[in-house]
Z-matrix of the N, CA and C atoms (Angstrom, degrees):
N
C 1 1.450
C 2 1.528 1 111.07
N 3 1.320 2 116.06 1 -37.83
C 4 1.462 3 119.01 2 179.72
C 5 1.531 4 110.41 3 -62.89
N 6 1.334 5 116.43 4 -40.31
C 7 1.466 6 119.49 5 178.52
C 8 1.525 7 110.68 6 -63.15
N 9 1.325 8 117.29 7 -42.51
C 10 1.465 9 120.48 8 179.45
C 11 1.518 10 111.30 9 -64.94
N 12 1.323 11 116.80 10 -42.93
C 13 1.467 12 119.29 11 179.00
C 14 1.525 13 111.25 12 -62.81
N 15 1.309 14 116.31 13 -36.07
C 16 1.465 15 120.37 14 176.67
C 17 1.536 16 109.45 15 -64.89
N 18 1.320 17 116.86 16 -43.10
C 19 1.461 18 121.47 17 178.20
C 20 1.526 19 111.43 18 -66.45
N 21 1.328 20 117.31 19 -32.46
C 22 1.467 21 121.53 20 -177.52
C 23 1.519 22 111.90 21 -63.72
N 24 1.316 23 117.60 22 -23.05
C 25 1.459 24 119.90 23 177.31
C 26 1.525 25 111.31 24 -61.34
N 27 1.334 26 115.75 25 -27.46
C 28 1.462 27 119.80 26 178.73
C 29 1.531 28 110.59 27 -105.65
N 30 1.311 29 115.73 28 29.12
C 31 1.467 30 123.36 29 179.75
C 32 1.525 31 108.48 30 -56.85
N 33 1.323 32 115.83 31 111.79
C 34 1.459 33 120.35 32 -177.36
C 35 1.514 34 110.07 33 -126.03
N 36 1.306 35 114.88 34 148.53
C 37 1.458 36 120.37 35 177.00
C 38 1.515 37 108.39 36 -136.98
N 39 1.311 38 114.86 37 142.16
C 40 1.465 39 121.17 38 175.89
C 41 1.523 40 107.50 39 -102.09
N 42 1.321 41 117.08 40 132.49
C 43 1.460 42 120.43 41 177.61
C 44 1.529 43 107.67 42 -86.80
N 45 1.327 44 115.55 43 110.66
C 46 1.461 45 121.69 44 -177.03
C 47 1.523 46 111.67 45 -76.00
N 48 1.317 47 114.88 46 -33.42
C 49 1.460 48 124.18 47 175.44
C 50 1.520 49 104.58 48 -158.44
N 51 1.315 50 118.51 49 167.06
C 52 1.463 51 118.14 50 -178.21
C 53 1.538 52 112.08 51 -54.52
N 54 1.330 53 115.31 52 115.56
C 55 1.455 54 121.53 53 176.54
C 56 1.509 55 116.37 54 90.65
N 57 1.327 56 119.20 55 -8.94
C 58 1.471 57 122.12 56 178.97
C 59 1.524 58 108.26 57 -114.22
N 60 1.326 59 115.46 58 123.53
C 61 1.455 60 121.89 59 -173.33
C 62 1.518 61 111.96 60 -121.93
N 63 1.319 62 115.47 61 155.45
C 64 1.459 63 122.94 62 171.47
C 65 1.516 64 107.08 63 -122.84
N 66 1.317 65 116.23 64 129.60
C 67 1.452 66 120.55 65 176.61
C 68 1.520 67 107.80 66 -68.10
N 69 1.313 68 116.33 67 140.76
C 70 1.461 69 119.80 68 -176.58
C 71 1.530 70 109.45 69 -134.80
N 72 1.325 71 115.13 70 95.06
C 73 1.466 72 121.35 71 174.61
C 74 1.522 73 106.48 72 -111.35
N 75 1.274 74 117.36 73 127.58
C 76 1.460 75 120.30 74 -177.05
C 77 1.525 76 112.70 75 -72.57
N 78 1.312 77 118.32 76 -11.11
C 79 1.459 78 122.22 77 -177.01
C 80 1.526 79 113.71 78 -91.90
N 81 1.328 80 118.80 79 -7.60
C 82 1.460 81 120.73 80 -176.78
C 83 1.518 82 112.93 81 83.37
N 84 1.320 83 117.83 82 10.79
C 85 1.462 84 121.98 83 179.70
C 86 1.530 85 112.34 84 -90.34
N 87 1.299 86 118.53 85 14.14
C 88 1.462 87 121.67 86 -172.67
C 89 1.528 88 112.92 87 -49.43
N 90 1.316 89 117.13 88 -58.68
C 91 1.470 90 120.24 89 -176.60
C 92 1.521 91 111.85 90 -66.12
N 93 1.305 92 117.26 91 -32.29
C 94 1.459 93 120.35 92 179.03
C 95 1.525 94 112.02 93 -63.76
N 96 1.322 95 117.60 94 -22.98
C 97 1.464 96 121.87 95 179.80
C 98 1.534 97 111.83 96 -61.63
N 99 1.319 98 117.67 97 -18.88
C 100 1.462 99 119.75 98 179.99
C 101 1.527 100 112.35 99 -64.24
N 102 1.317 101 118.69 100 -23.34
C 103 1.464 102 119.70 101 178.60
C 104 1.525 103 111.86 102 -72.14
N 105 1.319 104 117.59 103 -15.34
C 106 1.465 105 121.88 104 178.36
C 107 1.529 106 109.03 105 -88.47
N 108 1.304 107 116.65 106 67.47
C 109 1.468 108 122.36 107 -173.53
C 110 1.521 109 113.14 108 -54.04
N 111 1.332 110 121.31 109 -50.57
C 112 1.466 111 120.16 110 -177.77
C 113 1.526 112 113.82 111 -60.55
N 114 1.316 113 117.11 112 -32.17
C 115 1.462 114 120.71 113 -177.79
C 116 1.530 115 112.71 114 -66.35
N 117 1.320 116 117.91 115 -18.57
C 118 1.463 117 121.40 116 179.80
C 119 1.526 118 112.27 117 -81.37
N 120 1.317 119 118.15 118 -6.97
C 121 1.469 120 120.85 119 -179.13
C 122 1.526 121 111.34 120 -58.43
N 123 1.320 122 117.62 121 -43.61
C 124 1.469 123 121.19 122 179.73
C 125 1.522 124 111.09 123 -64.49
N 126 1.322 125 117.31 124 -36.55
C 127 1.465 126 121.36 125 177.98
C 128 1.524 127 109.48 126 -67.61
N 129 1.325 128 116.32 127 -45.24
C 130 1.468 129 121.02 128 -179.08
C 131 1.524 130 111.39 129 -59.59
N 132 1.314 131 117.09 130 -33.19
C 133 1.467 132 120.85 131 -179.53
C 134 1.530 133 112.47 132 -70.69
N 135 1.332 134 117.27 133 -16.60
C 136 1.463 135 120.74 134 -176.07
C 137 1.529 136 114.07 135 -96.27
N 138 1.333 137 117.72 136 -6.08
C 139 1.465 138 119.79 137 -179.52
C 140 1.526 139 109.79 138 -108.97
N 141 1.318 140 115.30 139 156.50
C 142 1.470 141 120.77 140 179.08
C 143 1.521 142 109.13 141 -83.62
N 144 1.310 143 115.93 142 124.60
C 145 1.462 144 119.94 143 -178.36
C 146 1.509 145 110.67 144 85.17
N 147 1.321 146 115.76 145 -158.51
C 148 1.461 147 120.99 146 178.95
C 149 1.518 148 110.90 147 -79.22
N 150 1.317 149 116.51 148 141.02
C 151 1.453 150 121.98 149 176.17
C 152 1.526 151 108.98 150 -70.98
N 153 1.341 152 116.42 151 126.05
C 154 1.455 153 122.27 152 177.58
C 155 1.527 154 107.67 153 -123.46
N 156 1.340 155 115.32 154 131.40
C 157 1.454 156 122.04 155 -175.15
C 158 1.525 157 110.27 156 -121.38
N 159 1.329 158 115.53 157 140.46
C 160 1.460 159 122.58 158 174.84
C 161 1.524 160 108.31 159 -118.22
N 162 1.355 161 118.04 160 99.12
C 163 1.464 162 120.69 161 178.93
C 164 1.532 163 110.65 162 -85.12
N 165 1.310 164 116.87 163 75.14
C 166 1.464 165 120.75 164 -173.34
C 167 1.518 166 113.57 165 -67.10
N 168 1.325 167 116.75 166 -37.01
C 169 1.459 168 120.09 167 -178.57
C 170 1.503 169 111.67 168 -150.17
N 171 1.311 170 114.95 169 175.27
C 172 1.467 171 120.89 170 -177.59
C 173 1.525 172 111.63 171 -51.55
N 174 1.324 173 116.24 172 -41.53
C 175 1.461 174 119.80 173 179.85
C 176 1.530 175 111.30 174 -125.43
N 177 1.332 176 115.86 175 31.31
C 178 1.461 177 122.19 176 178.45
C 179 1.524 178 108.84 177 -132.96
N 180 1.324 179 115.69 178 92.74
C 181 1.465 180 121.95 179 -178.05
C 182 1.525 181 108.16 180 -129.33
N 183 1.328 182 115.51 181 119.81
C 184 1.457 183 121.55 182 178.07
C 185 1.515 184 109.33 183 -109.40
N 186 1.341 185 117.11 184 151.27
C 187 1.459 186 119.23 185 174.99
C 188 1.516 187 110.94 186 -152.79
N 189 1.327 188 114.01 187 157.77
C 190 1.457 189 122.66 188 179.34
C 191 1.522 190 107.69 189 -161.61
N 192 1.330 191 116.11 190 -174.82
C 193 1.452 192 121.49 191 175.29
C 194 1.524 193 109.98 192 -107.87
N 195 1.305 194 116.14 193 154.69
C 196 1.472 195 120.15 194 -178.22
C 197 1.514 196 112.68 195 -68.27
N 198 1.332 197 117.38 196 -15.88
C 199 1.463 198 120.03 197 -178.60
C 200 1.533 199 111.99 198 -113.33
N 201 1.325 200 115.78 199 32.72
C 202 1.457 201 119.26 200 179.26
C 203 1.523 202 112.51 201 -98.10
N 204 1.325 203 117.28 202 8.68
C 205 1.461 204 121.15 203 175.74
C 206 1.509 205 113.45 204 61.90
N 207 1.325 206 116.26 205 -109.33
C 208 1.461 207 122.05 206 -175.23
C 209 1.526 208 111.83 207 -60.55
N 210 1.311 209 117.82 208 -40.85
C 211 1.466 210 120.74 209 -178.89
C 212 1.528 211 110.54 210 -62.69
N 213 1.314 212 117.36 211 -41.94
C 214 1.467 213 120.90 212 178.22
C 215 1.522 214 110.21 213 -64.75
N 216 1.322 215 116.93 214 -41.69
C 217 1.471 216 121.37 215 177.98
C 218 1.529 217 110.04 216 -63.11
N 219 1.324 218 117.60 217 -40.38
C 220 1.464 219 120.86 218 179.86
C 221 1.523 220 111.15 219 -67.13
N 222 1.313 221 117.78 220 -37.32
C 223 1.458 222 120.21 221 176.53
C 224 1.527 223 110.00 222 -60.91
N 225 1.308 224 116.70 223 -43.03
C 226 1.468 225 120.04 224 178.84
C 227 1.531 226 111.10 225 -62.79
N 228 1.326 227 117.21 226 -38.96
C 229 1.468 228 121.36 227 178.15
C 230 1.530 229 110.55 228 -64.86
N 231 1.326 230 117.00 229 -43.79
C 232 1.463 231 121.45 230 178.65
C 233 1.528 232 110.30 231 -58.27
N 234 1.322 233 116.45 232 -46.67
C 235 1.465 234 121.18 233 -178.80
C 236 1.526 235 110.27 234 -64.78
N 237 1.312 236 117.52 235 -43.90
C 238 1.464 237 120.53 236 -179.51
C 239 1.531 238 111.21 237 -63.73
N 240 1.311 239 117.22 238 -40.96
C 241 1.475 240 119.89 239 177.54
C 242 1.519 241 111.21 240 -63.72
N 243 1.320 242 116.26 241 -38.68
C 244 1.460 243 119.84 242 178.79
C 245 1.530 244 110.57 243 -67.24
N 246 1.319 245 117.72 244 -34.52
C 247 1.477 246 120.67 245 176.28
C 248 1.528 247 110.56 246 -64.79
N 249 1.317 248 116.23 247 -41.95
C 250 1.455 249 121.22 248 -176.25
C 251 1.527 250 113.11 249 -77.28
N 252 1.312 251 117.42 250 -37.43
C 253 1.459 252 122.10 251 -176.45
C 254 1.531 253 109.29 252 -141.28
N 255 1.335 254 117.11 253 79.84
C 256 1.467 255 120.25 254 -176.18
C 257 1.528 256 112.18 255 -57.75
N 258 1.321 257 115.14 256 130.66
C 259 1.461 258 119.47 257 179.91
C 260 1.526 259 112.95 258 -139.79
N 261 1.309 260 117.32 259 -4.53
C 262 1.463 261 121.41 260 -178.16
C 263 1.530 262 109.45 261 -76.51
N 264 1.334 263 116.94 262 129.02
C 265 1.467 264 118.11 263 174.86
C 266 1.526 265 110.60 264 -67.11
N 267 1.310 266 116.89 265 145.59
C 268 1.461 267 123.29 266 179.82
C 269 1.531 268 111.41 267 53.02
N 270 1.347 269 117.37 268 59.68
C 271 1.472 270 120.99 269 -175.92
C 272 1.522 271 112.90 270 -62.66
N 273 1.336 272 114.09 271 148.94
C 274 1.456 273 120.77 272 177.13
C 275 1.518 274 110.44 273 -121.70
N 276 1.354 275 117.25 274 -61.53
C 277 1.462 276 119.09 275 -174.82
C 278 1.528 277 110.92 276 -160.81
N 279 1.317 278 115.47 277 148.23
C 280 1.461 279 120.75 278 171.07
C 281 1.525 280 109.99 279 -107.26
N 282 1.307 281 115.77 280 18.23
C 283 1.463 282 121.63 281 175.66
C 284 1.520 283 109.16 282 -86.51
N 285 1.326 284 115.95 283 139.05
C 286 1.469 285 120.73 284 173.70
C 287 1.521 286 108.53 285 -89.21
N 288 1.323 287 115.91 286 144.94
C 289 1.462 288 121.75 287 178.33
C 290 1.516 289 110.17 288 -127.00
N 291 1.336 290 115.01 289 138.44
C 292 1.462 291 122.60 290 177.43
C 293 1.525 292 108.03 291 -100.74
N 294 1.346 293 115.25 292 132.70
C 295 1.454 294 119.93 293 -179.69
C 296 1.516 295 110.77 294 -80.18
N 297 1.301 296 116.17 295 136.72
C 298 1.457 297 125.13 296 171.25
C 299 1.523 298 106.71 297 -134.92
N 300 1.331 299 118.64 298 148.13
C 301 1.472 300 119.20 299 179.34
C 302 1.527 301 113.38 300 -54.61
N 303 1.322 302 116.94 301 -26.75
C 304 1.463 303 120.95 302 -179.27
C 305 1.524 304 112.75 303 -86.48
N 306 1.333 305 117.60 304 -12.30
C 307 1.462 306 120.04 305 -179.77
C 308 1.518 307 111.61 306 148.59
N 309 1.310 308 116.04 307 179.15
C 310 1.453 309 121.88 308 -179.28
C 311 1.515 310 110.82 309 -85.10
N 312 1.331 311 116.20 310 142.40
C 313 1.463 312 122.19 311 176.04
C 314 1.520 313 107.95 312 -121.54
N 315 1.307 314 114.67 313 140.48
C 316 1.470 315 118.90 314 174.79
C 317 1.525 316 107.90 315 -59.91
N 318 1.324 317 116.74 316 134.32
C 319 1.455 318 121.46 317 -177.88
C 320 1.524 319 108.54 318 -108.59
N 321 1.296 320 115.79 319 117.56
C 322 1.461 321 121.88 320 179.40
C 323 1.527 322 109.24 321 -113.19
N 324 1.301 323 116.16 322 130.88
C 325 1.464 324 120.47 323 173.55
C 326 1.523 325 107.52 324 -81.40
N 327 1.300 326 115.57 325 134.47
C 328 1.456 327 119.64 326 177.39
C 329 1.528 328 107.85 327 -96.35
N 330 1.336 329 116.99 328 124.76
C 331 1.473 330 119.19 329 -179.37
C 332 1.527 331 111.82 330 -54.93
N 333 1.320 332 115.34 331 132.02
C 334 1.459 333 120.91 332 176.33
C 335 1.518 334 114.88 333 79.24
N 336 1.312 335 117.77 334 -1.35
C 337 1.461 336 120.77 335 -179.33
C 338 1.520 337 108.36 336 -105.71
N 339 1.311 338 116.41 337 124.82
C 340 1.465 339 121.18 338 178.22
C 341 1.509 340 108.97 339 -74.77
N 342 1.313 341 116.79 340 125.64
C 343 1.462 342 121.45 341 -178.29
C 344 1.511 343 111.31 342 -82.65
């Protein structure tokens, strides 16, 4: 945990398109950063709606807000493509997670319900 907290000081994200981000840790600890729940509070404050994260691989983590429109839709497309044709090195999960101050919750889209 101490190593992760040290790495979190350099917590960086690249904006792939307006509202859609990729976590960028040069050490490969990207997905491990999810265990640092409190540290995501600042990230959650910068997105529209609830922060949703897709930890696809060890160093492949995308995130956006539920109210970012196109960016949220693109995140869902990325996850669905990865489910159908896995290509991420060192895969972890194609599950989306919603950030809460108390911890991560599995995020399920409800058919026909606008998020």
